N, C-alpha and C positions, 0 to 999 in steps of 0.2 A: 651755575649761572644764577646770577642775583635776579630776584623777582620784585619788580616795583609794586608797590601797594597804594591805593588810595580808597578813602571811605566811599563806598557805594551811595548813591542816592535815591529818595523815594522809598519804595517798598523793600528796597535792599539796604536800608541804611546801617543796617546792623551788619552786613557782611563786607567782604573784601574782594576786590578787583584787582587781579594779578595779568600783568602782560606777559605771555608766554612765547617763546619761538617753536613754532609748530614743526612738524615732520611730515607736512602733508604730502604725498607723492602725487603732484599736480600732472598733471597731464597738461506720442499720444499712445498711451497706454494700449494693450493689445484687444481690448473689448470688455464686456461685462463676464463677471466670473459665472461659470456654469455650474449645475449640479453634477457632482462626480459620477461618472458611469462606473459599473462594476470592473471593466478591464483596466480602468485607471487606479482602482484602490491602492492607495498607499502613495500614489506618485504626487508630483509636486513641480510647480512652476510654469515655464513655457511649454505647451504641447505642440509647438511647430505647425499649428492650423489656425493661428490667429486667436486663438483661446489659451487660457491658462487655468490653474489648477492652485487652489491655496492649500498651505502656505507657499508663497512665491520665492521665500528665502529658507533652504531647509538647516535652519540654526535660531540660537537666541539671541536676536538683537533687541534688546530692550529700550524703552524711551526713545524709540526712533522719531528724527524729526528730520524731514525733508523738505528742499527747495528746487525751483526751477531755474537755471541761467541759461537765457538763450533755449538752445534745444537740447541741453543736457539737464539731468537730474543728479542732486548729490544729498547724501544723507549722513548722519551721524547717530551712534549708538554709545549709550553708556556702558562702561568697563569696569566701572567699580574700583576695586583696589588694584587691577591687573596692569601691567606696564608692558609696552607704551600704552596711553590712555586715548579713550574718546575715539573708536573707530570711525574711518571716513569711507562711504562707498558710492559709486557712480553709475548711473544708468541712462540709458538713451529712450526707454520705453516705460518704466516704472515696474517691469517684470523682471527683466534680467540685470541682476546686479553686480558690481565687480568691486571688490576689495582694492582702495588704492592708498592706504595708509592710516595714520593717526594724527590726530590735533596736537596731544601732548606726547613728546618723544620719550620722557621720563617721568612717571609719577610722583619721585621723588620731588618734583619741581614745586609740587603744590604743598608738599609737607615732608620733611625729614623723617616722620613716622611712618610713611610708607617706602622708605629704602629698604633693601632687600636684606640688610643685616637686622632689620627691626621688624618691621611690617606689623604695626601697631593699629593697622585700620582696615581688617579685612571685613569685606562685605561693605565697606564704606566708599572713601574716595570721589569719584565723579559719578555724579547723577544728573538725569534728566536734562541733557542739553538742548541748545539751539543752535541752529546754524543760519548765517545771514550773508548776504551779499552785497556790497555796497561800494561804488566809485573804484571798481576793479580789485576788490579785496574780498578775500571771505573772513568771516569773523565767527569764531565758536565761542559761545557761553555755556557754562555748567557751573553747578554747584557742588560742594561737598559738605556733608553734615557737620563735619568739626571746623574746618576753615573758611567757608564763606563762599563767594561767587568769584571765579575765574574767567579769564578772557584769553582765548587764543587766536592769534590774527596771521596772517600771510606773509610775516616779515622775513621769513627765511623759506624758501621753496626747495624741495629736493626734486629735481627733473631727471628721470633715466629716458637714455635713448640707446639704440644699436648702431654699432658700426660709426661712432661719432667723429667728426673731423677734428683736425689739430687744433684749430682755432675754437672748437666747443669744449677742449679740456677745461675743466674748472668751473663750466656752466653746467654742463651735463653730468650725471654719474652713469658711467657705461654698463649697459646689460648684456650680457654674453648668455644667450640662449642656449640651453641645455650642453655647456660646456663651461671651462674655468679658465682662469688666467695661467699661464706657465711659469709666472715668476712675481715676486712680491711686487706690487705696484705701490708708487708713491701716492696716488689719488685713490679714493674709494671706488669701488666698483660693485658689482652683484651679478649672481648667477640666478637664471630664472628657468627653473625645472620642474620636473614632476615625476611622482613615484610611480608612475605608468604612462597612460596617455593624457593629453590634455582634458578629455572628457572620460566620462565613465564608459569602461569597456567591460562586456560581461566576460568575455573570453578570457582577458587578462586576469579579472577577479577570479573566474572559475578555475582558471589555471595555475592560480597562486604565484603570479609572475611580477607582482608587485616588487620594487627595490626594497632589500631588506634595511634594518634597524641599522645594522654594522654598517651597511653600504652607505646611507645617509649620514650617520653620525661621522663616518671617515671623509664623505665629502664637505660637509660642514666644517670639521676641523682643518682640511686643507685649504677651504675658502677663506675661512678667518685668519689663517696663517698668512695669507697674502694680501691682507688689507681688504677682503670682500665681504659682502652681505648674501646669503642665501634667501632667495623667495622661492619656497615649495608648494607647489599646487597639489593637493590631495582631492580628486573629484569623488563626487558621491553619486550613487545610483537615485533613482528619483524617489523611492520609500525610505531613503536615508542610508546609514554605514551599513557595511557588511557584517 
């Protein structure tokens, strides 16, 4: 993809603005934080009773920037040299967040030095972004230490849907939950599944009943060979990973 460039203005006069086609999967807080009681030591997030415990997201989401659009909240986080770039999150209450995609489908769009066969930008890449919403569009701005300032806008949106109608083909990407296509498909599709249950289950964890690496790799190989994509959910317990 060719990336158009123009000189930035004002304080960013030395930078570069680039228009990218994002891969965003488009589709009142729970109260004040409380001190953590002993029985919740190590727990995180929504407690199910109108309260929450920090951290609300069990992961490293650096340089988080969030906005409100209507009744929804959207946030982005830096991904540095990792591809796809600039993760996008969605929430209804600022406590429970869901991963919905990335603003930059391939970080080599920002520099050939970040292509898989070179990777001359380890730890650099996209830093400290900002997400905005104006006139029906989302706009994501971020900087790289070496190339300058970039912009991703909602010029091309990927929308997933289950059991899509014939007249939706081409406008939606079909999501096949916990299953796969039975043949190669001309249009992209995705499998939405989990290594166990959708949410953390102590019985599954203690019983060692998660799907094996061999099973997941075999599933991924089958899905990709049929023009599909795998979205795999890995649930975490309150205190983190097992």
